C-alpha positions in Angstrom: -0.1 0.1 -0.1 1.0 3.5 -0.8 1.2 6.5 1.8 -0.2 9.6 1.2 0.8 12.4 2.8 -0.4 15.9 3.2 0.4 18.9 5.6 -1.3 22.0 6.4 -1.9 24.7 9.4 -5.2 25.9 11.1 -5.5 29.1 13.1 -7.6 28.9 16.4 -9.1 32.3 16.8 -10.4 31.2 19.9 -7.0 31.3 21.4 -3.9 33.6 20.9 -0.4 32.4 20.1 2.3 33.2 22.9 3.1 36.1 21.7 -0.3 37.5 20.8 0.3 38.4 17.5 -2.2 36.3 16.1 -4.4 33.5 16.7 -2.8 30.2 17.9 -1.7 27.9 15.3 -1.9 24.0 14.9 0.0 22.6 12.2 -1.1 19.2 11.1 0.3 16.0 9.2 -2.1 13.6 7.6 -1.2 10.0 6.7 -3.6 8.1 4.6 -3.8 5.1 1.9 -2.9 6.7 -1.4 -4.4 5.4 -4.6 -2.4 2.8 -6.2 -1.3 4.7 -9.1 -0.2 7.4 -6.8 3.6 8.4 -7.6 6.1 7.8 -4.5 8.6 10.5 -4.2 12.3 9.0 -2.7 12.7 10.5 0.5 15.6 13.6 0.4 15.1 15.5 3.5 17.5 14.6 6.3 16.2 13.4 9.1 16.6 12.0 12.3 13.8 9.3 12.4 13.6 6.7 9.6 10.4 7.4 7.4 8.3 5.8 4.8 8.6 7.1 1.2 4.9 9.3 0.7 3.2 10.2 -1.9 2.2 14.1 -1.3 -0.9 15.1 -1.9 -1.9 12.0 -3.7 -5.8 11.0 -4.4 -7.0 8.4 -1.5 -7.4 4.9 -2.3 -10.9 4.0 -3.0 -12.9 2.2 0.1 -16.4 0.6 0.6 -17.2 3.4 3.7 -15.1 6.2 4.7 -11.8 5.4 6.9 -11.6 5.6 10.5 -9.4 8.7 12.0 -6.7 8.7 14.5 -5.7 11.7 15.9 -1.4 11.8 17.4 -0.5 13.9 19.9 3.3 13.8 20.1 5.5 13.7 23.7 7.1 16.9 25.1 9.2 19.0 22.7 8.5 16.5 19.6 6.6 17.0 16.8 3.9 14.8 14.6 6.7 13.6 12.5 7.6 11.5 15.7 4.5 9.3 15.3 5.0 8.7 11.6 6.2 4.8 12.8 2.4 4.9 14.3 0.9 6.8 11.4 1.9 4.4 8.7 1.1 1.4 10.2 -2.4 2.3 11.0 -2.5 3.1 7.9 -1.5 -0.2 6.7 -4.2 -1.3 9.1 -7.0 0.4 7.6 -7.2 3.7 9.4 -6.4 7.5 8.5 -4.0 9.6 11.1 -3.8 13.3 11.9 -1.3 14.4 13.9 -0.8 18.1 15.4 2.1 19.8 16.3 1.5 21.5 19.6 2.2 25.3 19.3 5.5 26.4 22.0 5.9 22.5 22.5 7.2 21.1 19.5 10.6 21.0 17.6 9.5 22.7 14.6 9.5 25.8 16.4 11.7 27.9 19.0 10.4 26.3 22.5 8.4 28.5 24.7 8.3 28.2 28.5 4.4 28.7 28.1 3.8 25.7 25.7 5.5 23.4 28.2 4.5 24.3 31.5 0.4 24.4 30.0 -0.1 21.2 28.3 -4.0 21.6 28.6 -3.8 23.4 25.2 -2.9 20.2 23.7 -6.6 19.0 24.1 -8.1 21.7 22.0 -5.8 21.8 19.2 -6.7 18.0 18.8 -10.4 18.8 18.9 -10.0 21.9 16.4 -9.1 19.7 14.2 -12.4 17.7 14.1 -14.1 20.9 14.0 -12.3 22.4 11.2 -12.4 19.2 9.2 -13.3 21.0 6.0 -10.3 23.1 6.1 -7.8 20.3 5.8 -10.4 17.5 3.9 -10.3 19.2 0.4 -11.2 16.4 -1.7 -10.8 13.8 1.2 -14.2 15.1 2.1 -16.6 11.5 2.5 -13.7 9.8 2.6 -12.7 10.2 6.0 -14.9 9.7 9.1 -14.3 12.8 11.3 -17.7 12.4 13.5 -16.6 9.5 15.2 -12.8 9.1 15.9 -9.6 7.9 18.0 -6.9 9.2 19.4 -3.3 7.9 20.5 -0.9 10.3 22.6 3.1 9.7 23.8 4.4 11.1 27.1 2.7 14.6 27.2 0.6 13.8 23.9 -0.9 10.9 26.4 -1.8 13.8 28.8 -3.7 15.9 26.2 -5.6 12.7 24.9 -6.4 11.6 28.7 -7.9 15.1 29.0 -9.9 14.3 25.8 -11.4 11.6 27.8 -12.7 13.4 30.4 -9.9 13.9 32.9 -10.0 17.4 34.1 -6.6 19.1 35.7 -6.1 20.5 39.1 -2.7 21.7 39.1 0.2 21.8 37.1 3.6 19.3 37.8 5.5 22.4 37.8 3.9 24.9 39.8 6.7 26.0 42.2 5.0 25.3 45.1 4.5 21.5 44.2 8.2 20.8 43.1 9.6 18.7 45.6 12.9 19.3 46.9 15.2 17.0 44.5 13.0 16.4 42.0 13.2 17.8 38.1 12.0 21.6 37.7 10.7 20.8 34.3 11.2 18.4 31.2 14.8 17.1 30.1 14.0 19.8 27.3 13.2 22.6 29.5 14.3 21.6 32.9 14.3 25.2 34.6 10.3 25.4 33.6 9.2 25.9 37.2 11.2 28.9 37.4 9.7 31.0 35.2 6.3 30.6 36.0 6.1 33.3 38.0 7.2 35.8 36.1 4.9 34.4 33.2 1.8 35.1 35.4 3.1 38.4 36.3 3.8 39.9 32.4 1.8 37.4 29.7 -1.6 38.3 29.9 -1.7 35.0 27.6 -0.3 33.2 29.9 -2.6 33.8 32.3 -5.5 33.4 30.3 -4.2 29.8 29.4 -3.1 29.3 33.4 -6.9 29.8 34.0 -8.4 27.3 31.6 -6.4 24.4 33.1 -9.2 23.1 35.3 -11.7 23.2 32.5 -13.1 20.4 31.0 -11.9 19.6 27.5 -14.2 15.9 27.1 -14.6 15.4 23.4 -17.6 12.9 22.9 -16.4 12.1 19.1 -13.2 10.2 20.3 -14.2 6.6 21.0 -11.0 5.3 22.2 -7.4 6.0 23.1 -3.8 4.8 22.6 -1.5 6.0 25.7 2.3 5.2 25.1 4.1 6.0 28.1 1.7 8.9 29.9 4.2 11.0 32.6 3.7 12.3 35.9 1.7 15.1 34.8 -1.4 13.0 34.9 -0.9 13.3 38.6 -2.6 16.6 38.4 -5.8 14.8 37.2 -8.4 14.9 39.6 -9.4 11.3 40.7 -13.4 12.2 40.5 -13.0 13.4 36.6 -11.2 9.9 36.2 -14.2 8.3 37.4 -16.0 10.0 34.4 -13.9 8.5 31.6 -16.1 5.7 29.9 -14.1 5.2 26.5 -11.7 2.4 26.7 -8.2 3.4 26.4 -4.9 1.0 26.2 -1.7 2.1 28.1 1.6 0.9 26.6 5.2 1.5 28.6 8.4 0.1 28.9 9.4 -1.7 31.8 12.8 0.5 32.2 10.9 3.7 31.6 12.8 6.2 33.8 11.0 9.5 32.8 7.9 8.3 33.0 8.0 4.6 35.6 5.6 2.3 34.5 4.3 1.4 38.1 4.6 5.1 39.2 2.7 6.4 36.0 1.0 4.0 33.7 -0.3 1.6 36.4 -1.7 4.7 38.4 -3.5 6.0 35.7 -4.7 2.2 34.6 -6.0 1.6 38.0 -8.2 5.1 38.3 -9.9 4.5 34.5 -13.0 2.1 34.6 -12.0 0.6 30.7 -8.6 0.5 30.3 -5.8 -2.3 29.5 -1.9 -2.0 31.0 0.8 -3.8 28.8 4.1 -3.6 30.1 6.8 -4.3 27.5 9.8 -6.4 28.6 13.2 -6.5 27.9 14.9 -3.1 29.3 12.4 -0.8 27.3 12.8 2.8 28.1 10.6 5.7 27.6 11.7 6.5 24.1 11.0 3.2 22.1 8.0 5.0 21.1 9.7 7.5 18.7 10.7 6.6 15.6 13.7 4.5 14.7 17.1 6.3 14.3 18.9 7.6 11.1 22.6 7.8 11.4 22.1 11.7 11.7 19.8 11.1 14.7 22.3 8.3 16.4 25.0 10.9 16.0 23.1 13.7 17.8 20.9 12.1 20.3 21.7 8.0 20.5 19.8 8.1 23.7 17.0 8.3 22.0 17.2 5.8 19.6 19.3 2.8 21.6 17.7 0.0 22.8 19.0 -3.2 24.5 20.7 -5.5 22.3 18.5 -8.4 21.8 15.4 -5.8 21.2 14.1 -4.7 17.2 12.6 -1.6 17.8 10.6 -1.7 14.8 8.6 -5.2 16.5 7.6 -3.3 19.4 6.0 -0.8 16.7 4.3 -3.3 15.2 2.9 -4.7 18.3 2.1 -1.2 19.5 0.1 -0.8 16.0 -1.3 -4.3 16.2 -2.8 -3.5 19.6 -4.2 0.0 18.9 -5.7 -1.2 15.8 -7.6 -4.3 17.8 -8.6 -1.2 19.9 -10.3 0.8 17.7 -11.9 -1.9 15.3 -13.9 -2.8 18.6 -12.0 -5.1 20.2 -12.6 -6.4 24.2 -10.3 -3.9 26.0 -10.1 -6.9 29.0 -8.6 -9.2 25.9 -6.3 -6.9 24.4 -3.2 -6.4 26.5 
């Protein structure tokens, strides 16, 4: 099957960008089954990630019914391209995948403390892509089912997706008053994040407005099931009462040697609080970044820690299993039997 690809930018008129210079941008990437006669272009860009060749802007492959849609939310400081491994595997299994780049918290833009602190802004980014589907569908209208969707997220992306399911945040893990002595004051990509929050609350109207939206409900009942890969400690900010209201099934995947988001501390904690969830812990010494793509030579040269697994582990095989499990969930499989 040939892999179609399109990308673009939506603008949310209800939320400003972090500079207050215009509406919030939500850039998107779409992967879908391309028509059999589509022209596939060879990969020319230099990237840290191994990627499949794509048929850019190709017609979609005809099907008897609209393709189900999966929304994708990347990890802290990452990008939609960081979930290309999942997107193309979902396409092979009969889905279409639409990933967002989260403003201020994505590697395709300069990092912003605001984007790292206000993780709840991720959820309305994803809902916006459903609300404004006419703006990106074009000639794909009627070929993709946007009324009944699924979602998948990695790390901070799992946090955003859980908000869509109905979780409500009570606090941010990096509020200065909540950072315990000796614990990180920010993620690896923004290690002094907590130190920026007081000044942002004093000086930035946009930040204060976002901070005030922290505890809103971002539930989106169009999301019928979710894949949560290695949810991080930010989930501890969810209220127990809100987690009890989550009715959509969720599959939680994590590595047994994840030091950024330890399985028993984070994933098991969330699993215990969701009425319809399954938890699978991948064994073999797998860390947090098993859920990013396989690395190229360039990737290993600049960030080997993102791409290095134990010697007897094949990352592609883990990705295949994750895609099989998530496809089974999205196709209506029994959550109790999936993991």
